[in-house]
SEKE-585945 format. One line per 8 residues: number of its first residue (from 1); their letters; for each residue x, y, z of C-alpha. Coordinates in steps of 0.1 Angstrom, whole numbers, plus 2048, in hexadecimal, padded with zeros to 3 digits. Each point is the difference from the previous one (the first is absolute). Layout:
N
NUM) A) X/Y/Z ~ ...
***
This chain:
604
1) XXXXXXXX) 2AF/2DA/AA5 ~ 81E/7FD/816 ~ 817/81D/805 ~ 81F/7FC/7EA ~ 823/806/80C ~ 803/826/7FB ~ 826/800/803 ~ 801/7EC/7E0
9) XXXXXXXX) 7EC/81A/7ED ~ 817/81B/7F1 ~ 7FE/825/80B ~ 7FD/80A/7DB ~ 7E5/80D/7E8 ~ 7EB/7E7/7EE ~ 7DE/7F0/7FB ~ 7F1/7E6/817
17) XXXXXXXX) 7E7/7E5/7F7 ~ 7E7/7ED/817 ~ 7F5/7DF/7F2 ~ 7E5/7E7/809 ~ 804/7DA/803 ~ 7FC/7FC/7DB ~ 81E/817/7FA ~ 7E9/81A/7F2
25) XXXXXXXX) 80A/824/807 ~ 7E5/810/815 ~ 811/821/809 ~ 81C/816/7F1 ~ 810/81D/812 ~ 81F/816/7FD ~ 818/80C/81A ~ 81F/817/804
33) XXXXXXXX) 80B/7E6/81A ~ 7F2/7DD/7FC ~ 80A/7F7/823 ~ 7EE/81E/811 ~ 7E1/7FD/7EB ~ 7FB/7DB/805 ~ 807/803/825 ~ 7E1/816/803
41) XXXXXXXX) 7EA/7E4/7F3 ~ 80A/7EA/81D ~ 801/818/81E ~ 7E4/804/819 ~ 7F2/820/7F1 ~ 7DC/803/7F5 ~ 7FC/7F9/7DB ~ 7E4/805/7E7
49) XXXXXXXX) 7E7/7E4/7FC ~ 80B/7F8/7DD ~ 824/7FD/80B ~ 7F6/7E8/81C ~ 7ED/7EB/7E7 ~ 81D/800/7E7 ~ 818/7F4/81B ~ 7E9/7E4/80B
57) XXXXXXXX) 7FE/7F4/7DC ~ 825/804/7F9 ~ 816/7E1/802 ~ 821/80D/7F2 ~ 814/820/7FB ~ 818/80A/7E5 ~ 811/81F/7F5 ~ 814/810/7E3
65) XXXXXXXX) 81D/818/807 ~ 802/81E/7EA ~ 81C/819/7FC ~ 7EB/81E/80A ~ 7DD/80B/80A ~ 7F7/80B/7DD ~ 805/7DC/7F3 ~ 7EC/7F3/81E
73) XXXXXXXX) 7E4/817/7F8 ~ 7FF/7F5/7DB ~ 803/7DB/808 ~ 7E4/802/81A ~ 7E9/811/7E6 ~ 809/7E7/7E5 ~ 7FB/7E1/816 ~ 7DE/80C/80D
81) XXXXXXXX) 7F6/806/7DC ~ 80B/7DD/7F3 ~ 7FA/7EA/81F ~ 7DF/811/80C ~ 806/7F6/824 ~ 7E0/7FB/814 ~ 807/819/81B ~ 80E/81C/7EA
89) XXXXXXXX) 7DC/80B/7F9 ~ 808/824/7FB ~ 80A/801/7DB ~ 7FA/7DB/7F7 ~ 7E5/80B/7E8 ~ 812/807/7DF ~ 7E1/80C/7ED ~ 80C/824/803
97) XXXXXXXX) 7F0/81F/7F3 ~ 7EF/804/7DE ~ 812/812/7E3 ~ 7F7/80A/7DD ~ 817/7EE/7E8 ~ 809/80C/7DD ~ 810/7E2/7EE ~ 81F/804/7EB
105) XXXXXXXX) 7F1/7F0/7E0 ~ 7FE/811/7DE ~ 7DB/806/806 ~ 800/803/826 ~ 7E4/7F5/817 ~ 7F5/813/81F ~ 7F6/7E9/81D ~ 7FB/7FD/825
113) XXXXXXXX) 81B/7EC/812 ~ 810/7F8/822 ~ 81E/7F0/7F0 ~ 81B/81A/7F8 ~ 81C/7E9/7F6 ~ 7FF/807/7DA ~ 81D/817/7FA ~ 7F5/808/7DD
121) XXXXXXXX) 7DF/80F/80C ~ 7F8/822/80F ~ 7EC/802/821 ~ 7EB/81B/80F ~ 7F7/7FF/824 ~ 7FE/7F2/81A ~ 7DA/805/804 ~ 7ED/7F7/820
129) XXXXXXXX) 7DD/7F7/7F5 ~ 801/7E3/7E7 ~ 7DB/801/7F9 ~ 801/825/7F8 ~ 81F/7FC/7EA ~ 7EF/7E4/7EC ~ 7E1/816/7FB ~ 816/81D/7F4
137) XXXXXXXX) 813/7E9/7E9 ~ 7E0/7F2/7F1 ~ 7F3/824/7FA ~ 822/80A/7F3 ~ 801/7E5/7E6 ~ 7DE/80C/7F3 ~ 810/822/7FB ~ 821/7F3/7F4
145) XXXXXXXX) 7F8/7E1/7EB ~ 81F/7EA/803 ~ 804/7DA/7FC ~ 7FB/7EA/81E ~ 805/7DE/7EE ~ 81C/7E8/806 ~ 81E/7FE/7E9 ~ 7F3/7DE/7F2
153) XXXXXXXX) 7DE/810/7F8 ~ 811/81F/7F1 ~ 816/7EB/7E9 ~ 7E1/7F0/7F1 ~ 7FB/821/7ED ~ 7DA/801/805 ~ 7EB/81A/812 ~ 7EC/7F5/81E
161) XXXXXXXX) 7E1/80C/812 ~ 812/81E/80F ~ 805/80F/7DD ~ 7DB/7FB/7F8 ~ 7F5/813/81F ~ 81B/81B/7FA ~ 816/7F6/81E ~ 81E/7FA/7E9
169) XXXXXXXX) 80E/80F/7E0 ~ 808/7DE/7F0 ~ 826/801/7FE ~ 801/7DB/7FA ~ 7F1/806/7DD ~ 815/81F/7FA ~ 7E1/817/804 ~ 815/819/813
177) XXXXXXXX) 824/80A/7FA ~ 81A/7FA/81B ~ 806/826/802 ~ 7DC/808/806 ~ 7FC/7E3/818 ~ 81E/80C/815 ~ 7F1/823/801 ~ 7E3/7F1/814
185) XXXXXXXX) 819/7ED/816 ~ 812/821/807 ~ 7DF/810/809 ~ 7FA/7E5/81A ~ 823/805/80E ~ 7F9/825/804 ~ 7E0/7F8/811 ~ 811/7EB/81B
193) XXXXXXXX) 81D/818/803 ~ 7E6/81B/809 ~ 809/816/7E2 ~ 7DB/808/7FA ~ 806/822/7F0 ~ 819/7F2/7E8 ~ 7E8/7E4/7F7 ~ 7E2/817/7FB
201) XXXXXXXX) 815/818/7EA ~ 80D/7E3/7EB ~ 7DD/7F2/7FB ~ 7F3/823/7F7 ~ 81B/804/7E6 ~ 7F9/7DD/7F2 ~ 7DA/807/7FE ~ 806/821/7EE
209) XXXXXXXX) 818/7EF/7E7 ~ 7E6/7E6/7F7 ~ 7E5/81C/7FC ~ 817/814/7E8 ~ 803/7E0/7EB ~ 7DA/7FC/800 ~ 804/7DF/813 ~ 7E2/808/816
217) XXXXXXXX) 7FB/7DD/80D ~ 823/7FD/80D ~ 7FE/824/80E ~ 7E0/7F7/813 ~ 811/7E1/80F ~ 81D/814/80D ~ 7E8/81A/80E ~ 7ED/7E6/813
225) XXXXXXXX) 820/7F2/80D ~ 80A/823/80C ~ 7DF/805/811 ~ 801/7DE/811 ~ 821/809/812 ~ 7EE/818/817 ~ 7EB/7E3/80E ~ 81D/7E9/804
233) XXXXXXXX) 819/818/810 ~ 7FE/806/825 ~ 815/81D/80E ~ 81B/7F5/818 ~ 80E/813/81D ~ 821/812/7F8 ~ 818/7FA/81D ~ 821/80A/7F0
241) XXXXXXXX) 80A/81A/7E8 ~ 816/7E9/7EC ~ 7FD/7E2/7E8 ~ 811/7E6/816 ~ 7F3/7DD/807 ~ 800/7FD/826 ~ 7F2/7E4/817 ~ 7FA/806/825
249) XXXXXXXX) 7FA/7E8/81D ~ 7F0/80E/81F ~ 7FF/7E8/81D ~ 7E9/804/81E ~ 7EB/7F0/81B ~ 7DC/805/809 ~ 7ED/7EF/81C ~ 81C/7E7/804
257) XXXXXXXX) 800/7F7/7DA ~ 81E/807/7EB ~ 7FD/80D/7DD ~ 813/80E/7E3 ~ 7F2/819/7E6 ~ 811/800/7DF ~ 7FD/820/7EA ~ 80A/800/7DB
265) XXXXXXXX) 809/821/7F1 ~ 805/802/7DA ~ 80A/820/7EF ~ 7F8/813/820 ~ 7DD/7F2/803 ~ 7F3/7E8/81A ~ 7F2/7E3/7EA ~ 7FA/7E6/81B
273) XXXXXXXX) 7FF/7FC/826 ~ 7FB/7DF/811 ~ 801/7F3/824 ~ 809/7DD/80B ~ 7FF/7F0/822 ~ 821/7F3/80D ~ 7F8/7DF/811 ~ 824/7F7/808
281) XXXXXXXX) 80A/815/81E ~ 825/7F9/7FA ~ 7FE/815/7E0 ~ 7F3/81E/812 ~ 820/814/807 ~ 812/7ED/7E3 ~ 7F4/817/7E4 ~ 81D/7F8/7E9
289) XXXXXXXX) 7F7/7DB/7FF ~ 7DC/808/7F7 ~ 80B/818/7E4 ~ 81A/7E9/7F2 ~ 7E8/7E3/7FF ~ 7E6/816/7EF ~ 817/809/7E3 ~ 80E/7DD/7FD
297) XXXXXXXX) 7DC/7F6/7F7 ~ 7F4/81E/7EC ~ 821/806/7EC ~ 7F5/823/7F6 ~ 815/81A/811 ~ 7FC/825/806 ~ 81A/81B/7FC ~ 7FE/80A/824
305) XXXXXXXX) 7F3/7F0/821 ~ 7F3/80F/820 ~ 7FA/7EC/821 ~ 7EF/80E/81F ~ 808/7FF/81C ~ 821/80C/7F1 ~ 819/7E4/801 ~ 824/805/80C
313) XXXXXXXX) 81B/809/7E8 ~ 810/7DD/804 ~ 7DE/7EF/7F7 ~ 7FB/819/7E4 ~ 822/7F6/7F2 ~ 7F9/7DB/803 ~ 7DE/803/7F0 ~ 80D/815/7E3
321) XXXXXXXX) 81D/7E8/7F9 ~ 7E7/7E2/801 ~ 7E8/811/7E8 ~ 81C/80B/7E9 ~ 80B/7DC/7FD ~ 7DD/7F4/7F9 ~ 7F8/81B/7E6 ~ 821/807/7F0
329) XXXXXXXX) 7F7/825/806 ~ 80A/81B/818 ~ 7E2/804/817 ~ 801/81D/819 ~ 7F2/7FA/823 ~ 7F3/823/80A ~ 803/80C/824 ~ 7E8/81D/7FB
337) XXXXXXXX) 7EA/813/7E8 ~ 7E1/7EB/800 ~ 7F2/809/823 ~ 7DF/80C/7F0 ~ 7F9/7DC/7F7 ~ 803/7F3/823 ~ 7DF/80D/80F ~ 7ED/7F5/7E1
345) XXXXXXXX) 80F/7DD/803 ~ 7FA/7FE/825 ~ 7DB/80A/7FD ~ 7FC/7E6/7E5 ~ 811/7E6/816 ~ 7EA/808/81E ~ 7E0/7FE/7EB ~ 80C/7DF/7F2
353) XXXXXXXX) 807/7F2/822 ~ 7DD/80B/80C ~ 7F0/7EE/7E3 ~ 816/7E2/805 ~ 7F4/7FD/824 ~ 7DC/805/7F5 ~ 802/7E6/7E5 ~ 811/7E7/817
361) XXXXXXXX) 7E3/804/819 ~ 7E7/7FB/7E4 ~ 812/7E1/7F3 ~ 800/7F1/823 ~ 7DB/807/803 ~ 7F9/7EF/7DF ~ 814/7E0/807 ~ 7F2/7FE/823
369) XXXXXXXX) 7DC/803/7F3 ~ 806/7E5/7E5 ~ 811/7EA/81A ~ 7E1/802/816 ~ 7E8/7FB/7E3 ~ 812/7E0/7F5 ~ 806/7F4/824 ~ 826/7FE/7FB
377) XXXXXXXX) 816/7FD/81F ~ 821/80D/7F2 ~ 807/823/7F3 ~ 7FB/806/7DA ~ 821/80B/7F0 ~ 7FB/7F5/7DC ~ 7E2/7FB/7E9 ~ 7FD/7F3/7DD
385) XXXXXXXX) 7E2/804/7E8 ~ 7F9/7ED/7E0 ~ 7EA/809/7E3 ~ 7F6/7F0/7DE ~ 7F9/811/7DF ~ 7FA/7F3/7DC ~ 7F1/809/7DE ~ 7E0/7EC/7FC
393) XXXXXXXX) 810/7E2/810 ~ 81F/802/7EA ~ 823/80B/80B ~ 7F8/7FC/825 ~ 819/812/817 ~ 804/7FE/825 ~ 814/817/816 ~ 809/806/825
401) XXXXXXXX) 80C/81F/812 ~ 813/801/821 ~ 7FC/819/81C ~ 817/805/81E ~ 7F4/813/81F ~ 820/814/803 ~ 808/804/7DB ~ 7DE/802/7EE
409) XXXXXXXX) 7FD/7EE/7DE ~ 820/7EC/7F8 ~ 801/7FE/7DA ~ 81E/7E8/800 ~ 7E8/7E6/80F ~ 7E4/805/7E6 ~ 7F9/7E2/7EA ~ 7EF/7F9/7DF
417) XXXXXXXX) 7F2/7DE/7F6 ~ 7F6/7F4/7DD ~ 7E3/7E8/805 ~ 7F6/7E6/7E5 ~ 7E4/7E9/7F7 ~ 7E5/817/80E ~ 7E0/80B/7F0 ~ 7F2/81E/813
425) XXXXXXXX) 803/7EE/821 ~ 80C/818/81B ~ 7FC/7E6/81C ~ 817/7E7/7EF ~ 818/81C/7F7 ~ 803/80A/825 ~ 806/7DC/809 ~ 81C/7FC/7E7
433) XXXXXXXX) 810/821/80A ~ 7FF/7FA/826 ~ 80C/7DC/7FC ~ 81E/80C/7EC ~ 807/81B/819 ~ 7FD/7E8/81D ~ 819/7E8/7EF ~ 818/81D/7FA
441) XXXXXXXX) 7FE/80B/824 ~ 807/7DD/80D ~ 81D/7FD/7E8 ~ 80E/822/80A ~ 7FD/812/7DF ~ 7E4/817/80D ~ 7FC/810/822 ~ 7E2/7F7/816
449) XXXXXXXX) 7EA/819/812 ~ 7EB/803/81F ~ 7DF/805/7ED ~ 7F5/7F9/7DC ~ 7E3/813/7F0 ~ 7EE/7F3/7E1 ~ 7ED/817/7E9 ~ 7DF/7EE/7FC
457) XXXXXXXX) 7E3/7F0/813 ~ 7FB/7E1/815 ~ 807/7E8/7E3 ~ 822/810/7F9 ~ 808/800/825 ~ 7F8/7DA/803 ~ 816/7F9/7E2 ~ 81D/812/811
465) XXXXXXXX) 7FA/7EE/821 ~ 800/7DF/7ED ~ 820/808/7ED ~ 813/80A/820 ~ 7F3/7E1/812 ~ 80C/7E8/7E6 ~ 823/80D/804 ~ 7FE/7FD/825
473) XXXXXXXX) 7FE/826/807 ~ 7E8/80C/81B ~ 7FE/825/7FA ~ 7EB/81F/809 ~ 7EB/808/7E1 ~ 7E1/814/7F6 ~ 7F1/80E/7E0 ~ 7F0/821/7F6
481) XXXXXXXX) 7E4/805/7E7 ~ 7E6/81A/7F7 ~ 7DC/7FB/80B ~ 7E0/813/7F8 ~ 802/825/800 ~ 7ED/814/81A ~ 7F3/824/7FD ~ 810/80C/820
489) XXXXXXXX) 823/7F4/7F8 ~ 80C/824/7FC ~ 803/803/825 ~ 820/7F4/810 ~ 7ED/7F0/81D ~ 7E9/7ED/7E8 ~ 805/7DC/7F6 ~ 817/7FB/7E3
497) XXXXXXXX) 7F6/7EC/7E1 ~ 820/7EC/806 ~ 7FD/7DE/810 ~ 81A/7ED/813 ~ 7FF/7DA/800 ~ 811/7EA/819 ~ 804/7DA/800 ~ 7E5/7ED/814
505) XXXXXXXX) 7E7/81D/800 ~ 7E2/7FD/7EA ~ 7F7/825/7FE ~ 817/81B/7F6 ~ 80B/81D/816 ~ 7F3/823/7F7 ~ 816/81B/810 ~ 7FC/826/801
513) XXXXXXXX) 811/813/7E4 ~ 819/80F/818 ~ 808/7DF/812 ~ 826/7FD/803 ~ 800/7DB/7F6 ~ 7EB/807/7E1 ~ 817/81D/7F6 ~ 81F/7EA/802
521) XXXXXXXX) 7EF/7E3/7EE ~ 7F2/816/7E4 ~ 822/811/7FD ~ 810/7DD/7FA ~ 7E5/7F6/7E8 ~ 803/820/7EB ~ 826/7FD/7FD ~ 7FD/7DB/7F6
529) XXXXXXXX) 7E6/80A/7E6 ~ 817/81B/7F2 ~ 81D/7E8/7FE ~ 7ED/7E4/7EF ~ 7F0/818/7E7 ~ 823/80C/7F7 ~ 80B/7DC/7FB ~ 7E2/7F8/7EB
537) XXXXXXXX) 806/81F/7EA ~ 824/7F4/7F9 ~ 7F3/7DD/7F7 ~ 7E3/80D/7EB ~ 816/817/7EC ~ 819/7E4/7FA ~ 7E4/7E8/7F3 ~ 7E7/819/7F2
545) XXXXXXXX) 800/7F0/7DD ~ 7F0/7E1/810 ~ 7E3/814/810 ~ 7DC/7F6/7F7 ~ 7F8/825/800 ~ 80F/802/7DD ~ 7E0/7EF/7F4 ~ 7EE/821/805
553) XXXXXXXX) 7F9/813/7E1 ~ 814/821/7FF ~ 819/7F5/81B ~ 821/7F9/7F0 ~ 822/7F9/810 ~ 80A/824/804 ~ 7DF/80A/811 ~ 801/7E1/816
561) XXXXXXXX) 823/808/80C ~ 7F5/823/80A ~ 7E1/7F1/811 ~ 813/7E6/814 ~ 81A/81B/80A ~ 7E5/816/80F ~ 7E8/7E4/80D ~ 813/7DF/807
569) XXXXXXXX) 7E3/7F7/818 ~ 7E5/807/7E5 ~ 7F0/7DE/807 ~ 7FB/806/825 ~ 7FA/825/7FF ~ 7DA/800/802 ~ 7FD/826/803 ~ 812/807/7DF
577) XXXXXXXX) 7EB/813/7E6 ~ 803/802/7DA ~ 805/826/803 ~ 81D/7FC/818 ~ 811/7E7/7E9 ~ 7FB/817/7E3 ~ 80E/81E/812 ~ 81F/7EE/80E
585) XXXXXXXX) 808/7EB/7E1 ~ 7F4/816/7E3 ~ 7EA/7E2/7F4 ~ 7DE/808/7F0 ~ 7E3/7FD/818 ~ 7EE/7E5/7EB ~ 81F/7EA/801 ~ 802/805/826
593) XXXXXXXX) 7DC/7F5/804 ~ 808/7E1/7EC ~ 81E/7F9/817 ~ 7EA/802/81F ~ 7E5/7EA/7F1 ~ 81A/7E6/7F6 ~ 80E/7FF/823 ~ 7DE/7FD/80F
601) XXXX) 7F7/7E2/7EA ~ 821/7EF/807 ~ 7F9/7FF/825 ~ 7E1/7EA/7FC
***
């Protein structure tokens, strides 16, 4: 991009926009002086690689004048959130942290969410580990049986499976009063507020009240709920002797890599601590931009805020004003008082950076090994994997997952495909899926990749090669399947039962279990399998009344729905036993044996 006339750019605060040839915004920044900031982009000083790339791609420059630096800060955060410029990679991901949401309905639901925009709901968090939070929530809803159905389902006024397995009290049929239901909701609120002693005492009182009234079944249920709390609650470190909600941001650098560790303190307890790598060097040293963008996305604000290294009083005033406008609250930016969190955050940041470097090296090794195995000249940056699943040839579903070398699995690029007119024909299913994918890639509705992996053997691989070829795409493709088991497979250096198939080669490739190419390929296959099973479960539950399994004596609609919820891949799960089905689904063993026999016969 040619250097603009700097004299024409005002010496005022504002936001500047770099655009490409298509007039798309590719970078947004703020400045106290637009002229001075933009001059620095075009001088002879050494610049970060990302900035150099952005300037090469940029074709035009625009700017918006603001009345002060606070407005510039807010406008920058909002434009990055809405425009998602390519080179503002720092906080472009709007997924945010997970929260527990308690809805504002007459009979509230408790759910996992990353969207905190519902002003009628209450939110608890943020939490750092989404998987752990989901597990806690599942366990919690066993202890506190609340509804999880949609409003449409609730208004039908009929109990569902959750009531039958004692995961819900049946408010839809009036089987629990609004008062008693909201007592349970209040108990969950106390749990997430950390008021464990209050909750235990309330449950003890409730249990004793039921016992006095000779309602022993209800008393036993409350007793079990009280006992289960000890297994769910994990003690959290007390860092402050007050009940304030405080967020802290500790910025640092280790081995040339910039990071920020965020600490979330709720009611004096540290409930979460998370480190992120700062890939945009321009943001290191501009802490207030980072923090403002964070809250413009999350929209859940603390009472107080702490930033380290401690920002100047002027920056503190600007940040406080910006956050007050965003939140409509008076948020205090602390200058001191949380120094005990700094070493904890720094140690976490250093450990995270060390693991980041280690993982980056491992990923490079895996892609380099796969590149050599498939005889590819260019570096592998992205990979896709496809898989097929069905119920005895019915309701065939295909799916593909997307992996990026620098980001890992990119779920926005996952795809599901409903495949029709198939009768237990995986090869034809792969052909249909890959042909549709290839057409979408050519048309621009799907993103292409450097390598494609097919879950299957040589027949599925050949079907994929044919489909790509018919669309005129010459791609790098392989497939992975399981061969015969060997007794010494328990050793990492032994050959794996996994087989890699490549076009033009008659025999499959058997790699060591710890081979980097196999680890990456199997990781892709496992994620594709997980995703396609999830898609099949959704489809099977939607169409379960049409299932041929209903022909089985003793298997009605209710039992079938439980069965398909637990085992959507029941037709392809060869290791499944009647005892396992009976245990997971509470179905009599003799009925489970009939289910497996029916499936076995249907496959001939």
